[in-house]
Structures are given as structure tokens and as C-alpha cells.
C-alpha positions in Angstrom: 3.3 16.6 12.3 5.4 15.9 9.3 5.2 12.8 7.2 7.6 10.0 8.0 8.9 8.8 4.6 11.8 6.3 4.7 14.7 7.1 2.4 16.6 3.8 2.8 15.7 0.2 3.3 17.8 -3.0 3.9 16.8 -6.6 3.7 17.8 -9.1 6.4 16.9 -12.6 7.6 17.4 -15.0 10.4 16.5 -18.2 12.0 16.2 -19.1 15.7 15.5 -22.2 17.8 14.7 -22.5 21.5 12.4 -24.5 23.8 10.4 -21.3 24.2 8.6 -19.7 21.2 9.4 -16.1 22.1 13.1 -16.9 22.5 13.2 -18.6 19.1 11.9 -15.4 17.7 14.5 -13.4 19.7 17.3 -15.6 18.3 16.0 -15.0 14.7 16.0 -11.3 15.3 19.6 -11.5 16.7 20.7 -13.4 13.6 19.0 -10.8 11.4 20.9 -8.0 13.3 17.8 -6.2 14.6 17.1 -7.6 18.1 18.0 -4.3 19.8 15.2 -2.4 17.9 11.6 -1.6 18.9 10.0 -3.0 15.8 6.8 -1.6 14.3 5.3 -3.6 11.4 4.0 -1.6 8.4 2.3 -2.6 5.2 3.8 -3.2 1.8 4.7 0.1 0.1 8.3 0.9 -0.9 8.3 4.7 -0.9 9.4 6.6 -4.0 13.2 7.2 -4.1 13.8 4.8 -1.2 17.2 3.4 -1.8 18.0 -0.3 -1.0 21.3 -0.5 0.9 23.3 -3.4 2.2 22.4 -5.1 5.4 25.8 -4.2 6.9 25.4 -0.5 6.1 21.8 -0.6 7.4 22.7 -2.2 10.7 25.4 0.4 11.3 22.8 3.1 11.0 20.5 1.6 13.8 20.5 2.9 17.3 19.6 0.4 20.1 16.1 1.0 21.4 15.0 3.1 18.5 11.6 2.7 16.9 12.2 0.8 13.7 9.6 0.4 11.0 9.7 -2.8 9.0 7.9 -5.2 6.7 8.2 -8.6 8.4 7.5 -12.2 7.3 7.6 -14.7 10.2 7.0 -18.4 10.2 7.3 -20.7 13.2 6.8 -24.3 14.1 7.4 -26.7 17.0 6.8 -29.8 14.7 9.8 -32.0 14.1 10.8 -32.0 10.4 8.3 -29.3 9.4 9.7 -27.0 6.7 8.9 -23.3 7.2 9.7 -20.3 5.0 9.5 -16.6 5.3 10.2 -14.3 2.4 10.0 -10.6 1.5 9.6 -9.8 -2.2 10.6 -6.4 -3.7 9.4 -4.8 -6.9 10.9 -1.4 -7.8 9.4 0.8 -10.6 11.6 2.5 -13.1 10.2 5.9 -12.5 11.6 7.2 -9.2 8.5 9.3 -8.4 6.4 6.1 -8.2 6.2 3.8 -5.2 7.1 0.1 -5.3 5.9 -2.9 -3.4 7.1 -5.3 -0.7 5.3 -8.6 -0.1 5.4 -11.1 2.7 5.2 -14.8 2.5 4.7 -16.8 5.7 4.6 -20.5 4.7 4.9 -24.1 5.6 6.3 -26.8 3.3 8.0 -24.5 0.8 11.7 -24.6 -0.1 13.8 -21.4 -0.5 13.4 -21.1 -4.3 9.6 -21.6 -4.2 9.0 -19.1 -1.4 11.3 -16.5 -2.9 9.7 -16.8 -6.3 6.2 -16.5 -4.8 7.2 -13.4 -2.8 8.8 -11.7 -5.8 5.8 -12.7 -8.0 3.4 -11.2 -5.5 5.3 -7.9 -5.2 5.7 -7.6 -9.0 2.0 -8.4 -9.5 1.0 -5.6 -7.0 3.3 -3.1 -8.7 2.2 -4.3 -12.2 -1.5 -3.8 -11.6 -0.7 -0.3 -10.2 1.2 0.5 -13.5 -1.6 -1.0 -15.7 0.1 -4.4 -16.4 -2.4 -7.2 -16.0 -1.0 -10.7 -16.5 -2.7 -14.1 -16.1 -2.1 -15.2 -12.4 -1.6 -18.8 -13.7 1.5 -17.8 -15.8 4.8 -19.1 -14.4 6.9 -16.5 -12.5 9.8 -16.8 -15.0 7.4 -15.8 -17.9 5.8 -13.0 -15.8 9.2 -11.7 -14.8 10.2 -11.3 -18.4 7.0 -9.5 -19.3 7.4 -7.1 -16.4 11.0 -6.3 -17.3 10.3 -6.0 -21.0 7.5 -3.5 -20.2 10.2 -0.9 -19.3 8.2 0.1 -16.2 10.3 -2.0 -13.7 13.9 -1.5 -12.6 14.1 -4.8 -10.7 12.5 -7.4 -8.6 14.3 -9.4 -5.8 13.6 -11.2 -2.6 15.1 -12.3 0.7 14.1 -15.7 2.0 14.8 -17.7 5.1 13.8 -21.4 5.4 14.3 -23.7 8.3 13.2 -27.2 9.5 11.6 -27.9 12.9 13.6 -29.7 15.5 12.4 -32.1 18.1 11.4 -30.4 21.3 12.2 -26.9 20.0 10.4 -23.9 18.5 11.9 -22.8 15.2 11.3 -19.3 13.8 12.2 -18.2 10.2 12.3 -14.5 9.7 12.7 -12.2 6.6 12.5 -8.4 6.9 12.7 -5.1 5.0 13.9 -2.5 7.5 13.2 1.2 6.8 15.7 4.0 7.7 15.4 7.8 7.7 18.0 10.4 6.9 
């Protein structure tokens, strides 16, 4: 059996609400454009040379019913007014032969900026320690981001984040994903 190494990845997000928990998840998947896939969750490695493409281009490459590998962050609530957040952070090394990292945040009570910064910080920290960069975990993300970028070992960090607020009598699901594709 040959190794399955993704060559492309796209980021997507969605939110769904319904009286049933499963249907709220389905609505979030539909909004994200991946409801027709058989999703398999994987851990947080961004393969070497894996190119980030647009959501639109990625969705066009999907075939309904296909097995689809992804890193998924999913938060849900049925509490009125409860804030939920799901975020995927991405950290890409400068050297193409090295792997990067994806992180997942599944949270309650965070806004979009806070969840996105935390996801990005987490992915960057995982990549940084792999590359020998150890920074104080108490340092603010803005300072760490500058340190990582000035090291010359990172190309970029980014995130995709979905937040939502619970509604009375409904389940709410917030979803963020990195979806892998193969040539």
C-alpha cells in the first residue's frame, strides 16, 4: 500500500441550527460545502509541499460520497445566548521539505478574534518547537508572531474561525475545517 500524502488543502467553515443536534451539524457541513463527503478526521500535520488553495477551487475538486480527510474543529450548544467558537490554525514552514501544523480550537465564550489568535498561536507554537524556537507561552500572540516571522523559518500563519450564538430551543453548531485533497 502506498502512502496517502495530501498535495492540497483548503479551509472552510460553517454554522448550523436545528432542533436536532445532528441536523445542526449537517447544516454547518452544508454551509461549509462538504456535506456530501464521508469525512475522516486526522491529526494536525500539514504535509510538506501541501499547497493551500481556495475553498471554491477545493469544493470543485470534491466528488460526492468520496472519503475525505480533514482536520475539524466543532463546537455545539443548545443554551440560549451561549457563544461558541471553532477555529483551525495553520503554520507553514519556509522550507518546503518540512511539515507544518494545523491546530483545532473548540471553545465556548470566545469571540472570533480570540479563538483565531489562539488557534494560530497553537499551530505556530507546535511548528516553532519542531524548528527549535522556544518562546515563553505567556507572551502575547502579536509578539510571538513577530518572533516566528523574524526567525526566517516560517512562511506564514493563518486561521479560519467560525463563531455563533445559541438560540432558544435549537442546537447550534460552529464548524471550521482544513480539508485535504490528492492529485
